[in-house]
PDB file of N, CA, C and O in Angstrom:
ATOM      1  N   UNK A   1       3.347 109.135  62.376  1.00  0.00           N
ATOM      2  CA  UNK A   1       3.806 110.114  62.375  1.00  0.00           C
ATOM      3  C   UNK A   1       3.650 110.334  63.670  1.00  0.00           C
ATOM      4  O   UNK A   1       2.622 110.009  64.265  1.00  0.00           O
ATOM      5  N   UNK A   2       4.408 110.765  64.090  1.00  0.00           N
ATOM      6  CA  UNK A   2       5.307 111.788  65.496  1.00  0.00           C
ATOM      7  C   UNK A   2       4.609 113.017  65.781  1.00  0.00           C
ATOM      8  O   UNK A   2       5.242 113.896  65.196  1.00  0.00           O
ATOM      9  N   UNK A   3       3.889 113.388  66.223  1.00  0.00           N
ATOM     10  CA  UNK A   3       3.418 114.647  66.800  1.00  0.00           C
ATOM     11  C   UNK A   3       3.975 115.011  68.394  1.00  0.00           C
ATOM     12  O   UNK A   3       3.924 114.336  69.422  1.00  0.00           O
ATOM     13  N   UNK A   4       4.561 116.469  68.111  1.00  0.00           N
ATOM     14  CA  UNK A   4       4.916 117.005  69.573  1.00  0.00           C
ATOM     15  C   UNK A   4       4.382 118.007  70.041  1.00  0.00           C
ATOM     16  O   UNK A   4       3.955 118.767  69.172  1.00  0.00           O
ATOM     17  N   UNK A   5       4.179 118.426  71.389  1.00  0.00           N
ATOM     18  CA  UNK A   5       3.068 120.095  71.426  1.00  0.00           C
ATOM     19  C   UNK A   5       4.834 120.375  71.765  1.00  0.00           C
ATOM     20  O   UNK A   5       5.499 119.620  72.474  1.00  0.00           O
ATOM     21  N   UNK A   6       5.446 121.786  70.993  1.00  0.00           N
ATOM     22  CA  UNK A   6       6.153 122.941  71.753  1.00  0.00           C
ATOM     23  C   UNK A   6       6.063 124.317  71.310  1.00  0.00           C
ATOM     24  O   UNK A   6       5.162 124.882  70.691  1.00  0.00           O
ATOM     25  N   UNK A   7       7.065 124.706  71.706  1.00  0.00           N
ATOM     26  CA  UNK A   7       7.291 126.736  71.563  1.00  0.00           C
ATOM     27  C   UNK A   7       7.625 126.443  70.340  1.00  0.00           C
ATOM     28  O   UNK A   7       8.251 125.441  69.996  1.00  0.00           O
ATOM     29  N   UNK A   8       7.042 127.689  69.334  1.00  0.00           N
ATOM     30  CA  UNK A   8       7.280 128.381  68.396  1.00  0.00           C
ATOM     31  C   UNK A   8       7.676 129.756  68.547  1.00  0.00           C
ATOM     32  O   UNK A   8       7.297 130.358  69.552  1.00  0.00           O
ATOM     33  N   UNK A   9       8.152 130.143  67.971  1.00  0.00           N
ATOM     34  CA  UNK A   9       8.981 131.663  67.843  1.00  0.00           C
ATOM     35  C   UNK A   9       7.956 132.524  67.020  1.00  0.00           C
ATOM     36  O   UNK A   9       7.434 131.920  66.083  1.00  0.00           O
ATOM     37  N   UNK A  10       7.517 134.040  67.239  1.00  0.00           N
ATOM     38  CA  UNK A  10       7.405 134.716  67.158  1.00  0.00           C
ATOM     39  C   UNK A  10       8.069 135.859  67.564  1.00  0.00           C
ATOM     40  O   UNK A  10       9.065 135.863  68.288  1.00  0.00           O
ATOM     41  N   UNK A  11       7.317 137.184  66.928  1.00  0.00           N
ATOM     42  CA  UNK A  11       7.860 138.545  67.149  1.00  0.00           C
ATOM     43  C   UNK A  11       8.861 139.004  67.285  1.00  0.00           C
ATOM     44  O   UNK A  11       9.635 138.079  67.536  1.00  0.00           O
ATOM     45  N   UNK A  12       9.498 140.149  67.275  1.00  0.00           N
ATOM     46  CA  UNK A  12      10.788 141.288  66.831  1.00  0.00           C
ATOM     47  C   UNK A  12      11.941 140.135  67.405  1.00  0.00           C
ATOM     48  O   UNK A  12      11.821 139.117  68.085  1.00  0.00           O
ATOM     49  N   UNK A  13      13.093 140.817  66.788  1.00  0.00           N
ATOM     50  CA  UNK A  13      14.112 139.765  67.924  1.00  0.00           C
ATOM     51  C   UNK A  13      14.341 141.176  69.272  1.00  0.00           C
ATOM     52  O   UNK A  13      14.241 142.402  69.332  1.00  0.00           O
ATOM     53  N   UNK A  14      14.640 140.192  70.035  1.00  0.00           N
ATOM     54  CA  UNK A  14      14.966 140.496  71.258  1.00  0.00           C
ATOM     55  C   UNK A  14      13.308 140.904  72.274  1.00  0.00           C
ATOM     56  O   UNK A  14      13.264 141.586  73.298  1.00  0.00           O
ATOM     57  N   UNK A  15      12.766 140.597  71.952  1.00  0.00           N
ATOM     58  CA  UNK A  15      10.961 140.223  72.628  1.00  0.00           C
ATOM     59  C   UNK A  15      11.120 138.352  72.346  1.00  0.00           C
ATOM     60  O   UNK A  15      11.436 137.589  71.433  1.00  0.00           O
ATOM     61  N   UNK A  16      10.648 138.284  73.849  1.00  0.00           N
ATOM     62  CA  UNK A  16       9.822 136.977  74.136  1.00  0.00           C
ATOM     63  C   UNK A  16       8.579 136.598  73.614  1.00  0.00           C
ATOM     64  O   UNK A  16       7.650 137.107  74.242  1.00  0.00           O
ATOM     65  N   UNK A  17       8.143 135.679  72.418  1.00  0.00           N
ATOM     66  CA  UNK A  17       6.771 136.016  73.060  1.00  0.00           C
ATOM     67  C   UNK A  17       7.288 134.379  71.914  1.00  0.00           C
ATOM     68  O   UNK A  17       8.319 134.012  71.351  1.00  0.00           O
ATOM     69  N   UNK A  18       6.004 133.886  72.052  1.00  0.00           N
ATOM     70  CA  UNK A  18       5.555 132.020  72.018  1.00  0.00           C
ATOM     71  C   UNK A  18       4.485 131.644  71.179  1.00  0.00           C
ATOM     72  O   UNK A  18       3.506 132.389  71.149  1.00  0.00           O
ATOM     73  N   UNK A  19       4.497 130.648  70.512  1.00  0.00           N
ATOM     74  CA  UNK A  19       3.015 129.845  69.819  1.00  0.00           C
ATOM     75  C   UNK A  19       3.618 129.200  70.297  1.00  0.00           C
ATOM     76  O   UNK A  19       4.839 129.150  70.143  1.00  0.00           O
ATOM     77  N   UNK A  20       2.573 128.088  71.458  1.00  0.00           N
ATOM     78  CA  UNK A  20       2.670 126.342  71.699  1.00  0.00           C
ATOM     79  C   UNK A  20       1.592 125.967  70.936  1.00  0.00           C
ATOM     80  O   UNK A  20       0.428 126.323  71.120  1.00  0.00           O
ATOM     81  N   UNK A  21       2.094 125.082  69.891  1.00  0.00           N
ATOM     82  CA  UNK A  21       1.793 124.684  68.608  1.00  0.00           C
ATOM     83  C   UNK A  21       1.647 123.275  68.658  1.00  0.00           C
ATOM     84  O   UNK A  21       2.388 122.831  69.535  1.00  0.00           O
ATOM     85  N   UNK A  22       0.958 122.327  68.046  1.00  0.00           N
ATOM     86  CA  UNK A  22       0.961 121.043  67.529  1.00  0.00           C
ATOM     87  C   UNK A  22       1.684 121.101  66.196  1.00  0.00           C
ATOM     88  O   UNK A  22       1.201 121.762  65.276  1.00  0.00           O
ATOM     89  N   UNK A  23       2.747 120.481  66.062  1.00  0.00           N
ATOM     90  CA  UNK A  23       3.512 119.871  65.184  1.00  0.00           C
ATOM     91  C   UNK A  23       3.881 118.783  64.863  1.00  0.00           C
ATOM     92  O   UNK A  23       4.360 118.256  65.867  1.00  0.00           O
ATOM     93  N   UNK A  24       3.952 117.908  63.738  1.00  0.00           N
ATOM     94  CA  UNK A  24       4.977 117.111  63.900  1.00  0.00           C
ATOM     95  C   UNK A  24       6.691 117.362  63.832  1.00  0.00           C
ATOM     96  O   UNK A  24       7.469 118.260  63.508  1.00  0.00           O
ATOM     97  N   UNK A  25       6.742 115.884  64.388  1.00  0.00           N
ATOM     98  CA  UNK A  25       8.129 116.137  65.103  1.00  0.00           C
ATOM     99  C   UNK A  25       9.511 116.366  63.922  1.00  0.00           C
ATOM    100  O   UNK A  25      10.666 116.344  64.348  1.00  0.00           O
ATOM    101  N   UNK A  26       9.226 116.573  62.481  1.00  0.00           N
ATOM    102  CA  UNK A  26      10.231 116.370  61.866  1.00  0.00           C
ATOM    103  C   UNK A  26      10.406 117.461  61.072  1.00  0.00           C
ATOM    104  O   UNK A  26      11.367 117.573  60.312  1.00  0.00           O
ATOM    105  N   UNK A  27       9.261 118.541  61.233  1.00  0.00           N
ATOM    106  CA  UNK A  27       9.103 120.091  60.940  1.00  0.00           C
ATOM    107  C   UNK A  27      10.002 120.665  61.618  1.00  0.00           C
ATOM    108  O   UNK A  27      10.466 120.291  62.695  1.00  0.00           O
ATOM    109  N   UNK A  28      10.317 121.748  60.904  1.00  0.00           N
ATOM    110  CA  UNK A  28      10.557 122.673  61.676  1.00  0.00           C
ATOM    111  C   UNK A  28      10.509 123.650  63.034  1.00  0.00           C
ATOM    112  O   UNK A  28       9.354 124.069  63.101  1.00  0.00           O
ATOM    113  N   UNK A  29      10.937 123.936  63.632  1.00  0.00           N
ATOM    114  CA  UNK A  29      10.423 124.691  64.875  1.00  0.00           C
ATOM    115  C   UNK A  29       9.498 125.563  64.554  1.00  0.00           C
ATOM    116  O   UNK A  29       8.453 125.307  65.151  1.00  0.00           O
ATOM    117  N   UNK A  30       9.394 126.852  63.594  1.00  0.00           N
ATOM    118  CA  UNK A  30       8.761 127.549  63.443  1.00  0.00           C
ATOM    119  C   UNK A  30       7.801 127.343  61.762  1.00  0.00           C
ATOM    120  O   UNK A  30       7.285 128.200  61.045  1.00  0.00           O
ATOM    121  N   UNK A  31       7.865 126.200  61.651  1.00  0.00           N
ATOM    122  CA  UNK A  31       7.503 125.865  60.158  1.00  0.00           C
ATOM    123  C   UNK A  31       6.078 125.383  60.656  1.00  0.00           C
ATOM    124  O   UNK A  31       5.670 125.347  61.816  1.00  0.00           O
ATOM    125  N   UNK A  32       5.344 124.977  59.350  1.00  0.00           N
ATOM    126  CA  UNK A  32       3.968 124.791  59.771  1.00  0.00           C
ATOM    127  C   UNK A  32       3.633 123.816  61.100  1.00  0.00           C
ATOM    128  O   UNK A  32       4.302 122.920  61.614  1.00  0.00           O
ATOM    129  N   UNK A  33       2.174 124.430  61.477  1.00  0.00           N
ATOM    130  CA  UNK A  33       2.140 123.243  62.478  1.00  0.00           C
ATOM    131  C   UNK A  33       0.467 122.916  61.948  1.00  0.00           C
ATOM    132  O   UNK A  33      -0.271 123.364  61.071  1.00  0.00           O
ATOM    133  N   UNK A  34       0.354 121.753  63.152  1.00  0.00           N
ATOM    134  CA  UNK A  34      -1.129 121.129  62.400  1.00  0.00           C
ATOM    135  C   UNK A  34      -2.057 121.994  63.461  1.00  0.00           C
ATOM    136  O   UNK A  34      -3.164 122.206  62.967  1.00  0.00           O
ATOM    137  N   UNK A  35      -1.969 122.315  64.225  1.00  0.00           N
ATOM    138  CA  UNK A  35      -2.851 123.229  64.973  1.00  0.00           C
ATOM    139  C   UNK A  35      -1.859 124.088  66.323  1.00  0.00           C
ATOM    140  O   UNK A  35      -1.040 123.453  66.986  1.00  0.00           O
ATOM    141  N   UNK A  36      -2.144 125.729  66.568  1.00  0.00           N
ATOM    142  CA  UNK A  36      -2.226 126.209  67.518  1.00  0.00           C
ATOM    143  C   UNK A  36      -2.815 126.416  68.611  1.00  0.00           C
ATOM    144  O   UNK A  36      -3.774 127.182  68.512  1.00  0.00           O
ATOM    145  N   UNK A  37      -2.625 126.062  69.513  1.00  0.00           N
ATOM    146  CA  UNK A  37      -2.933 126.125  70.973  1.00  0.00           C
ATOM    147  C   UNK A  37      -3.229 127.166  71.938  1.00  0.00           C
ATOM    148  O   UNK A  37      -4.330 127.305  72.471  1.00  0.00           O
ATOM    149  N   UNK A  38      -2.434 127.736  72.102  1.00  0.00           N
ATOM    150  CA  UNK A  38      -2.433 129.417  72.457  1.00  0.00           C
ATOM    151  C   UNK A  38      -0.808 129.989  72.436  1.00  0.00           C
ATOM    152  O   UNK A  38       0.028 129.723  71.572  1.00  0.00           O
ATOM    153  N   UNK A  39      -0.654 130.692  73.422  1.00  0.00           N
ATOM    154  CA  UNK A  39       0.533 131.674  73.512  1.00  0.00           C
ATOM    155  C   UNK A  39       1.690 132.196  74.660  1.00  0.00           C
ATOM    156  O   UNK A  39       1.652 131.571  75.720  1.00  0.00           O
ATOM    157  N   UNK A  40       2.272 132.811  74.600  1.00  0.00           N
ATOM    158  CA  UNK A  40       2.974 132.420  76.132  1.00  0.00           C
ATOM    159  C   UNK A  40       4.178 133.987  75.876  1.00  0.00           C
ATOM    160  O   UNK A  40       4.841 133.906  74.842  1.00  0.00           O
ATOM    161  N   UNK A  41       4.294 134.603  76.290  1.00  0.00           N
ATOM    162  CA  UNK A  41       4.703 135.562  76.569  1.00  0.00           C
ATOM    163  C   UNK A  41       5.801 135.845  78.025  1.00  0.00           C
ATOM    164  O   UNK A  41       5.337 135.811  79.165  1.00  0.00           O
ATOM    165  N   UNK A  42       7.570 136.169  77.694  1.00  0.00           N
ATOM    166  CA  UNK A  42       7.658 135.956  79.035  1.00  0.00           C
ATOM    167  C   UNK A  42       9.153 137.619  79.036  1.00  0.00           C
ATOM    168  O   UNK A  42      10.275 137.866  78.594  1.00  0.00           O
ATOM    169  N   UNK A  43       8.060 138.256  79.853  1.00  0.00           N
ATOM    170  CA  UNK A  43       9.099 139.499  79.772  1.00  0.00           C
ATOM    171  C   UNK A  43       9.932 139.725  81.061  1.00  0.00           C
ATOM    172  O   UNK A  43      10.082 138.858  81.921  1.00  0.00           O
ATOM    173  N   UNK A  44      10.455 140.959  81.113  1.00  0.00           N
ATOM    174  CA  UNK A  44      10.931 141.454  82.229  1.00  0.00           C
ATOM    175  C   UNK A  44      10.431 140.933  84.039  1.00  0.00           C
ATOM    176  O   UNK A  44      10.853 140.361  85.043  1.00  0.00           O
ATOM    177  N   UNK A  45       9.228 141.655  83.454  1.00  0.00           N
ATOM    178  CA  UNK A  45       8.659 141.805  84.784  1.00  0.00           C
ATOM    179  C   UNK A  45       7.421 140.565  85.139  1.00  0.00           C
ATOM    180  O   UNK A  45       6.878 140.189  86.178  1.00  0.00           O
ATOM    181  N   UNK A  46       7.335 140.253  83.968  1.00  0.00           N
ATOM    182  CA  UNK A  46       5.954 139.096  84.220  1.00  0.00           C
ATOM    183  C   UNK A  46       6.147 138.299  83.379  1.00  0.00           C
ATOM    184  O   UNK A  46       6.966 138.532  82.490  1.00  0.00           O
ATOM    185  N   UNK A  47       5.483 137.206  83.428  1.00  0.00           N
ATOM    186  CA  UNK A  47       4.829 135.669  82.477  1.00  0.00           C
ATOM    187  C   UNK A  47       3.313 136.220  82.508  1.00  0.00           C
ATOM    188  O   UNK A  47       2.695 136.654  83.480  1.00  0.00           O
ATOM    189  N   UNK A  48       2.728 136.029  80.660  1.00  0.00           N
ATOM    190  CA  UNK A  48       1.809 136.026  80.719  1.00  0.00           C
ATOM    191  C   UNK A  48       1.594 134.850  79.652  1.00  0.00           C
ATOM    192  O   UNK A  48       2.512 134.592  78.873  1.00  0.00           O
ATOM    193  N   UNK A  49       0.296 134.078  79.605  1.00  0.00           N
ATOM    194  CA  UNK A  49       0.253 133.059  78.909  1.00  0.00           C
ATOM    195  C   UNK A  49      -1.663 132.538  78.675  1.00  0.00           C
ATOM    196  O   UNK A  49      -2.577 132.707  79.483  1.00  0.00           O
ATOM    197  N   UNK A  50      -1.712 131.977  77.462  1.00  0.00           N
ATOM    198  CA  UNK A  50      -3.374 131.792  77.426  1.00  0.00           C
ATOM    199  C   UNK A  50      -2.995 130.317  76.653  1.00  0.00           C
ATOM    200  O   UNK A  50      -2.219 130.267  75.699  1.00  0.00           O
ATOM    201  N   UNK A  51      -3.532 129.381  77.109  1.00  0.00           N
ATOM    202  CA  UNK A  51      -3.381 127.908  76.215  1.00  0.00           C
ATOM    203  C   UNK A  51      -4.796 127.507  76.179  1.00  0.00           C
ATOM    204  O   UNK A  51      -5.543 127.960  77.046  1.00  0.00           O
ATOM    205  N   UNK A  52      -5.199 126.802  75.382  1.00  0.00           N
ATOM    206  CA  UNK A  52      -6.339 125.801  75.922  1.00  0.00           C
ATOM    207  C   UNK A  52      -6.215 124.653  76.321  1.00  0.00           C
ATOM    208  O   UNK A  52      -6.357 123.610  75.682  1.00  0.00           O
ATOM    209  N   UNK A  53      -5.916 124.817  77.507  1.00  0.00           N
ATOM    210  CA  UNK A  53      -5.953 123.645  78.280  1.00  0.00           C
ATOM    211  C   UNK A  53      -7.130 122.091  77.117  1.00  0.00           C
ATOM    212  O   UNK A  53      -6.557 121.042  76.826  1.00  0.00           O
ATOM    213  N   UNK A  54      -7.927 122.215  76.889  1.00  0.00           N
ATOM    214  CA  UNK A  54      -8.633 121.291  76.640  1.00  0.00           C
ATOM    215  C   UNK A  54      -8.019 120.192  75.160  1.00  0.00           C
ATOM    216  O   UNK A  54      -7.827 118.981  75.059  1.00  0.00           O
ATOM    217  N   UNK A  55      -7.872 121.342  74.211  1.00  0.00           N
ATOM    218  CA  UNK A  55      -6.753 120.789  73.334  1.00  0.00           C
ATOM    219  C   UNK A  55      -6.180 120.329  73.935  1.00  0.00           C
ATOM    220  O   UNK A  55      -6.462 119.179  74.271  1.00  0.00           O
ATOM    221  N   UNK A  56      -4.986 121.004  74.438  1.00  0.00           N
ATOM    222  CA  UNK A  56      -4.305 120.493  75.145  1.00  0.00           C
ATOM    223  C   UNK A  56      -3.990 118.990  75.459  1.00  0.00           C
ATOM    224  O   UNK A  56      -3.100 118.326  74.928  1.00  0.00           O
ATOM    225  N   UNK A  57      -4.932 118.545  76.474  1.00  0.00           N
ATOM    226  CA  UNK A  57      -5.065 117.022  77.159  1.00  0.00           C
ATOM    227  C   UNK A  57      -5.627 116.583  76.225  1.00  0.00           C
ATOM    228  O   UNK A  57      -5.411 115.375  76.315  1.00  0.00           O
ATOM    229  N   UNK A  58      -6.657 116.872  74.726  1.00  0.00           N
ATOM    230  CA  UNK A  58      -7.117 116.413  73.782  1.00  0.00           C
ATOM    231  C   UNK A  58      -5.939 115.717  72.957  1.00  0.00           C
ATOM    232  O   UNK A  58      -5.991 114.507  72.737  1.00  0.00           O
ATOM    233  N   UNK A  59      -4.580 116.721  72.376  1.00  0.00           N
ATOM    234  CA  UNK A  59      -3.751 115.939  72.413  1.00  0.00           C
ATOM    235  C   UNK A  59      -2.821 115.482  72.833  1.00  0.00           C
ATOM    236  O   UNK A  59      -1.766 115.230  72.250  1.00  0.00           O
ATOM    237  N   UNK A  60      -3.154 115.296  74.074  1.00  0.00           N
ATOM    238  CA  UNK A  60      -2.000 114.186  75.139  1.00  0.00           C
ATOM    239  C   UNK A  60      -2.507 112.705  75.002  1.00  0.00           C
ATOM    240  O   UNK A  60      -1.840 111.688  74.807  1.00  0.00           O
ATOM    241  N   UNK A  61      -3.767 112.841  75.144  1.00  0.00           N
ATOM    242  CA  UNK A  61      -4.590 111.307  74.807  1.00  0.00           C
ATOM    243  C   UNK A  61      -4.640 110.611  73.911  1.00  0.00           C
ATOM    244  O   UNK A  61      -5.140 109.487  73.891  1.00  0.00           O
ATOM    245  N   UNK A  62      -3.937 111.395  72.716  1.00  0.00           N
ATOM    246  CA  UNK A  62      -4.271 110.898  71.370  1.00  0.00           C
ATOM    247  C   UNK A  62      -2.688 110.631  70.964  1.00  0.00           C
ATOM    248  O   UNK A  62      -2.421 110.197  69.843  1.00  0.00           O
ATOM    249  N   UNK A  63      -1.635 110.918  71.948  1.00  0.00           N
ATOM    250  CA  UNK A  63      -0.576 110.132  71.523  1.00  0.00           C
ATOM    251  C   UNK A  63       0.538 111.214  70.932  1.00  0.00           C
ATOM    252  O   UNK A  63       1.545 110.937  70.279  1.00  0.00           O
ATOM    253  N   UNK A  64       0.008 112.710  71.404  1.00  0.00           N
ATOM    254  CA  UNK A  64       1.121 114.047  70.874  1.00  0.00           C
ATOM    255  C   UNK A  64       2.546 114.025  72.437  1.00  0.00           C
ATOM    256  O   UNK A  64       2.217 113.847  73.610  1.00  0.00           O
ATOM    257  N   UNK A  65       3.561 114.181  72.116  1.00  0.00           N
ATOM    258  CA  UNK A  65       4.376 114.263  73.041  1.00  0.00           C
ATOM    259  C   UNK A  65       5.096 115.674  73.517  1.00  0.00           C
ATOM    260  O   UNK A  65       6.110 116.020  72.911  1.00  0.00           O
ATOM    261  N   UNK A  66       4.467 116.682  74.842  1.00  0.00           N
ATOM    262  CA  UNK A  66       4.960 118.085  75.192  1.00  0.00           C
ATOM    263  C   UNK A  66       6.673 117.699  75.174  1.00  0.00           C
ATOM    264  O   UNK A  66       7.350 116.692  75.378  1.00  0.00           O
ATOM    265  N   UNK A  67       6.878 118.882  74.868  1.00  0.00           N
ATOM    266  CA  UNK A  67       8.818 119.242  75.495  1.00  0.00           C
ATOM    267  C   UNK A  67       8.055 119.590  76.667  1.00  0.00           C
ATOM    268  O   UNK A  67       6.928 119.755  77.134  1.00  0.00           O
ATOM    269  N   UNK A  68       9.514 119.615  76.921  1.00  0.00           N
ATOM    270  CA  UNK A  68       9.942 119.621  78.888  1.00  0.00           C
ATOM    271  C   UNK A  68       9.402 120.537  79.332  1.00  0.00           C
ATOM    272  O   UNK A  68       8.678 120.458  80.325  1.00  0.00           O
ATOM    273  N   UNK A  69       9.815 122.433  78.202  1.00  0.00           N
ATOM    274  CA  UNK A  69       9.542 123.605  78.102  1.00  0.00           C
ATOM    275  C   UNK A  69       7.725 123.481  78.463  1.00  0.00           C
ATOM    276  O   UNK A  69       7.280 123.436  79.610  1.00  0.00           O
ATOM    277  N   UNK A  70       6.817 123.441  77.119  1.00  0.00           N
ATOM    278  CA  UNK A  70       5.868 123.364  77.259  1.00  0.00           C
ATOM    279  C   UNK A  70       5.004 122.454  78.343  1.00  0.00           C
ATOM    280  O   UNK A  70       3.815 122.732  78.495  1.00  0.00           O
ATOM    281  N   UNK A  71       5.705 121.168  79.234  1.00  0.00           N
ATOM    282  CA  UNK A  71       5.144 120.675  80.485  1.00  0.00           C
ATOM    283  C   UNK A  71       5.166 121.582  81.426  1.00  0.00           C
ATOM    284  O   UNK A  71       4.227 121.953  82.131  1.00  0.00           O
ATOM    285  N   UNK A  72       6.225 121.922  81.426  1.00  0.00           N
ATOM    286  CA  UNK A  72       6.623 123.088  82.772  1.00  0.00           C
ATOM    287  C   UNK A  72       5.302 124.410  82.801  1.00  0.00           C
ATOM    288  O   UNK A  72       4.474 124.763  83.641  1.00  0.00           O
ATOM    289  N   UNK A  73       5.655 124.846  81.425  1.00  0.00           N
ATOM    290  CA  UNK A  73       4.531 125.961  81.117  1.00  0.00           C
ATOM    291  C   UNK A  73       3.161 125.318  81.752  1.00  0.00           C
ATOM    292  O   UNK A  73       2.340 126.004  82.361  1.00  0.00           O
ATOM    293  N   UNK A  74       3.038 124.042  81.546  1.00  0.00           N
ATOM    294  CA  UNK A  74       1.191 124.246  81.652  1.00  0.00           C
ATOM    295  C   UNK A  74       0.965 123.893  83.190  1.00  0.00           C
ATOM    296  O   UNK A  74      -0.153 123.929  83.705  1.00  0.00           O
ATOM    297  N   UNK A  75       2.625 123.403  84.171  1.00  0.00           N
ATOM    298  CA  UNK A  75       2.437 123.523  85.717  1.00  0.00           C
ATOM    299  C   UNK A  75       2.246 124.222  86.064  1.00  0.00           C
ATOM    300  O   UNK A  75       1.805 124.173  87.213  1.00  0.00           O
ATOM    301  N   UNK A  76       2.388 125.430  85.445  1.00  0.00           N
ATOM    302  CA  UNK A  76       2.515 126.886  86.443  1.00  0.00           C
ATOM    303  C   UNK A  76       0.439 127.386  86.353  1.00  0.00           C
ATOM    304  O   UNK A  76       0.019 128.386  86.935  1.00  0.00           O
TER     305      UNK A  76
END
């Protein structure tokens, strides 16, 4: 089973809200997640996020691959 860490869309149309999730690579973007690590909001004036860094590091150590967007998000 190949595991990835990626963003899943949530919220109303026109709003930018995402969950940072761990899921199987073959599952849909907004499908069932193995674990939710946190959330990310990008508004016109500001950016807010809350991600559990310890769980992120745990999944990376166990072979999960983070998407480019999530990798950039974790560096901020």
